[in-house]
C-alpha positions in Angstrom: 77.4 -53.1 -21.6 79.7 -50.0 -21.9 82.4 -52.1 -23.7 79.8 -53.1 -26.3 78.7 -49.5 -26.8 82.2 -48.2 -26.9 83.1 -50.9 -29.6 80.1 -49.9 -31.7 81.1 -46.2 -31.6 84.8 -46.9 -32.3 84.0 -49.1 -35.3 81.6 -46.4 -36.7 84.2 -43.6 -36.1 87.1 -45.5 -37.6 85.2 -46.6 -40.6 84.0 -43.0 -41.2 87.6 -41.7 -41.0 88.8 -44.3 -43.4 86.2 -43.6 -46.0 86.7 -39.8 -45.7 90.5 -40.2 -46.0 90.1 -42.3 -49.1 87.8 -39.7 -50.7 90.5 -37.0 -50.1 93.6 -39.0 -51.2 92.7 -40.7 -54.5 95.4 -41.6 -57.0 95.7 -39.8 -60.3 93.2 -41.2 -62.7 91.1 -40.2 -65.7 88.2 -37.8 -65.1 85.6 -40.6 -65.7 87.3 -42.9 -63.3 87.6 -40.1 -60.7 83.9 -39.4 -61.1 83.0 -43.0 -60.5 85.3 -43.2 -57.4 83.8 -40.1 -56.0 80.2 -41.4 -56.6 81.2 -44.7 -55.0 82.7 -42.9 -52.0 79.6 -40.8 -51.6 77.4 -44.0 -51.6 79.8 -45.6 -49.1 79.5 -42.6 -46.8 75.7 -42.5 -47.1 75.6 -46.2 -46.4 77.9 -45.9 -43.4 75.8 -43.1 -42.0 72.8 -45.3 -42.2 74.6 -48.1 -40.4 75.8 -45.7 -37.8 72.2 -44.6 -37.1 71.2 -48.2 -36.9 74.0 -48.9 -34.4 73.0 -45.9 -32.3 69.4 -47.2 -32.3 70.6 -50.6 -31.2 72.9 -49.1 -28.6 69.9 -47.2 -27.2 67.8 -50.3 -27.1 70.6 -52.3 -25.4 70.9 -49.6 -22.8 67.2 -49.6 -22.2 67.0 -53.4 -22.0 69.9 -53.5 -19.5 68.2 -51.1 -17.2 64.8 -52.9 -17.0 63.8 -53.8 -13.5 61.5 -56.8 -13.4 60.1 -55.7 -10.0 58.5 -52.7 -11.7 55.4 -52.9 -14.0 56.4 -50.4 -16.6 59.6 -48.4 -17.2 59.6 -44.6 -17.5 59.7 -43.7 -21.2 62.1 -41.1 -22.6 59.6 -38.3 -22.6 59.7 -34.7 -21.3 58.6 -34.2 -17.7 55.0 -33.3 -18.5 54.5 -36.1 -21.0 56.1 -38.6 -18.6 53.8 -37.5 -15.8 50.8 -37.8 -18.1 51.8 -41.3 -19.2 52.4 -42.6 -15.7 49.1 -41.1 -14.4 47.2 -42.8 -17.2 48.9 -46.1 -16.5 47.6 -46.2 -12.9 45.3 -49.0 -12.1 41.8 -48.1 -10.8 41.7 -48.3 -7.0 38.6 -50.5 -7.2 40.4 -53.1 -9.4 43.4 -53.1 -7.1 41.2 -53.8 -4.1 39.1 -56.4 -5.9 42.1 -58.5 -7.0 44.4 -57.8 -4.1 44.3 -61.5 -2.9 44.9 -62.8 -6.5 47.9 -60.4 -6.8 49.5 -61.7 -3.7 50.4 -64.9 -5.5 53.7 -65.3 -7.3 53.9 -64.6 -11.1 50.8 -62.5 -11.2 50.2 -58.9 -12.2 47.9 -56.2 -13.4 48.5 -53.4 -16.0 46.8 -51.1 -18.5 47.2 -51.3 -22.2 46.3 -48.4 -24.5 45.4 -49.0 -28.1 47.9 -48.2 -30.8 46.2 -47.1 -34.0 49.4 -47.2 -35.9 50.0 -43.7 -34.7 53.8 -44.1 -34.8 55.7 -45.3 -37.9 59.3 -45.1 -39.1 58.5 -41.9 -41.0 55.8 -40.0 -39.1 53.8 -39.6 -35.9 50.0 -39.1 -36.4 48.1 -36.8 -34.0 44.8 -36.7 -35.8 41.6 -38.8 -35.2 42.1 -41.6 -32.6 45.8 -40.7 -32.4 45.0 -37.4 -30.7 44.8 -39.3 -27.3 47.6 -41.8 -28.0 49.6 -42.8 -24.9 53.3 -43.5 -25.9 55.0 -46.7 -25.0 51.9 -48.2 -23.4 50.5 -50.4 -26.1 52.7 -53.5 -25.7 53.6 -55.6 -22.7 56.1 -58.4 -22.0 55.1 -61.0 -19.4 58.7 -62.3 -19.6 60.0 -59.1 -18.1 56.8 -57.9 -16.4 57.2 -54.7 -18.2 56.0 -52.5 -21.0 57.8 -53.3 -24.2 58.0 -52.2 -27.9 56.7 -53.8 -31.0 59.9 -55.9 -31.5 60.0 -57.5 -28.1 56.4 -57.6 -26.8 54.4 -60.6 -25.7 51.1 -58.9 -26.4 50.2 -55.7 -28.1 47.0 -53.7 -28.3 46.2 -52.4 -31.8 42.9 -50.8 -32.5 40.6 -53.3 -30.8 42.7 -56.4 -31.0 45.2 -58.1 -28.8 48.1 -59.3 -30.9 51.2 -61.3 -30.5 53.6 -60.7 -33.4 57.0 -59.8 -32.0 60.3 -60.3 -33.8 61.6 -63.9 -34.0 58.7 -65.1 -31.7 55.8 -67.4 -32.1 52.8 -66.0 -30.2 49.7 -68.3 -30.0 46.6 -66.7 -28.5 43.2 -68.3 -27.7 40.0 -66.9 -26.2 38.5 -68.9 -23.4 35.4 -66.8 -23.0 34.0 -65.4 -19.7 35.9 -67.8 -17.5 37.2 -66.6 -14.1 41.0 -66.4 -14.4 41.3 -68.2 -11.0 39.8 -71.3 -12.5 42.2 -71.6 -15.4 45.3 -73.8 -15.1 47.3 -76.0 -17.5 44.6 -78.7 -17.4 42.0 -76.4 -18.9 40.7 -77.8 -22.2 41.5 -74.6 -24.0 45.1 -74.9 -23.2 45.7 -78.4 -24.5 46.9 -77.2 -27.9 49.3 -74.7 -26.1 50.7 -77.2 -23.7 51.3 -79.9 -26.4 52.6 -77.5 -29.1 56.2 -78.4 -30.1 58.2 -75.4 -31.2 59.7 -75.6 -34.7 63.5 -75.6 -34.7 64.0 -74.8 -38.3 63.0 -71.5 -40.1 60.8 -73.2 -42.7 58.7 -75.1 -40.0 58.3 -71.9 -37.9 57.4 -70.0 -41.0 54.7 -72.6 -41.9 53.2 -72.4 -38.3 53.2 -68.6 -38.4 51.4 -68.6 -41.7 48.7 -71.0 -40.3 48.2 -68.8 -37.3 47.3 -65.8 -39.4 44.1 -67.6 -40.5 43.8 -69.5 -37.2 44.2 -73.2 -36.2 41.1 -75.0 -35.0 41.7 -77.6 -32.3 39.4 -79.1 -29.6 36.7 -76.6 -30.1 39.0 -73.6 -29.8 40.7 -71.3 -32.4 44.4 -70.4 -31.9 45.6 -67.3 -33.7 48.1 -64.5 -33.4 45.3 -62.0 -32.7 42.1 -61.9 -30.7 39.3 -59.4 -30.2 39.7 -57.5 -27.0 36.5 -58.1 -25.0 35.8 -56.9 -21.5 35.4 -59.8 -19.0 37.0 -62.3 -21.3 39.9 -64.5 -20.4 42.7 -65.5 -22.8 45.7 -67.8 -22.9 49.0 -67.2 -24.6 51.9 -69.5 -25.5 54.8 -67.2 -26.2 57.8 -68.8 -27.8 60.5 -66.2 -27.8 63.2 -67.9 -29.8 67.0 -67.6 -29.6 69.2 -68.0 -32.6 71.5 -71.1 -32.7 73.9 -69.7 -35.2 77.0 -67.7 -34.3 76.7 -64.1 -35.3 79.6 -62.2 -36.8 81.1 -59.4 -34.6 80.0 -55.9 -35.2 81.6 -54.1 -38.1 80.8 -51.5 -40.7 79.4 -54.4 -42.8 77.0 -55.5 -40.1 73.5 -55.6 -41.7 70.3 -54.4 -40.1 69.1 -58.1 -39.9 72.3 -59.0 -38.0 71.9 -56.0 -35.7 68.4 -57.2 -34.9 69.5 -60.7 -34.1 72.4 -59.4 -32.0 69.8 -57.5 -30.0 68.1 -60.7 -28.9 70.9 -61.3 -26.5 69.7 -58.3 -24.5 66.1 -59.5 -24.3 64.8 -62.1 -21.8 64.0 -64.9 -24.2 61.8 -67.7 -22.9 59.0 -70.1 -23.7 56.0 -69.5 -21.5 52.3 -70.0 -21.0 50.2 -67.1 -19.6 46.5 -66.7 -18.9 45.1 -63.1 -18.7 41.8 -61.4 -18.4 40.5 -58.1 -19.5 38.8 -56.9 -16.3 38.0 -53.4 -17.5 37.7 -51.4 -20.7 37.5 -47.6 -20.2 36.1 -44.8 -22.4 39.6 -43.8 -23.4 40.0 -47.2 -25.1 42.4 -48.7 -22.5 42.1 -52.2 -21.3 43.0 -53.3 -17.7 44.6 -56.7 -17.9 45.0 -59.2 -15.0 47.4 -62.0 -15.6 49.2 -65.0 -14.2 52.0 -67.1 -15.5 51.3 -70.8 -15.7 54.5 -72.3 -17.1 58.0 -71.2 -18.2 60.8 -73.0 -20.0 64.1 -72.1 -21.6 63.8 -70.5 -25.0 64.2 -73.0 -27.9 66.7 -72.1 -30.6 66.2 -71.9 -34.4 69.2 -72.7 -36.6 69.6 -71.3 -40.1 71.3 -73.5 -42.7 74.7 -72.5 -44.0 74.2 -69.6 -46.5 70.6 -69.1 -45.5 69.8 -65.4 -45.0 69.0 -64.4 -41.5 65.4 -63.2 -41.3 62.3 -63.3 -39.2 60.1 -66.3 -40.0 56.7 -64.6 -39.8 54.7 -63.4 -42.9 
């Protein structure tokens, strides 16, 4: 981990030094040519600074991912002390729910957590604090069943946006289905609503995965159930999820000053626990603050399939 981080920083530093040295030691040329070179150097430096910021962001993500402890439901976000205490307090499960489902939670591959709605309060450019965002709970709107932990929008299995449960993570195919008010204890892989999930064959080419993802936006009807990438969050309703968190089959070029954001994102997959799993979960409580308490159990897990890009094909996520 430290070797990777050190390499990123060394590449960024050396590249910056090289560009700045060039800008200060240009050969004698005409004024017009000099102007063009100076403009190009300025663009190069701005581009490199952008790449350095991206590398630092990736490095932070790598560090966070490497420290995740699968025994803990929820990692402590990077907030100040007061904000951290507020978040952890709000995440606590109601004592009545802990008691009610204590026997269920003794089984392997089960858990319970709270999700807080994300009303698009945080974007790349701003943080909203008005309207429903006034009570926004940071880093508590997405969860990964693969890691048994809270996650972010790029690596989640399920997210809670407004009043919908969504599965739309980077380079992943999330397929959700509502089973209605069915006790979670009664749902297994033989349930009629899971037939589509258990028989689904993951696409191994970008075009096929893209086609499936496009279909899931509108929904796929099969056997009396509708399979989509988002469902309405309803109290006392049970849902199933097939989460195909793909790996990439192509070899990625090593980090350099020419590494693109797309390549950085694909590099980061190596620090996420990629897998193909089926989970059933139930919203057992919805509180006045908009949060949903989710009870879950994992039914099946397999190795993550790999998608291979053709030679010369641009690396990109396959979802619309």
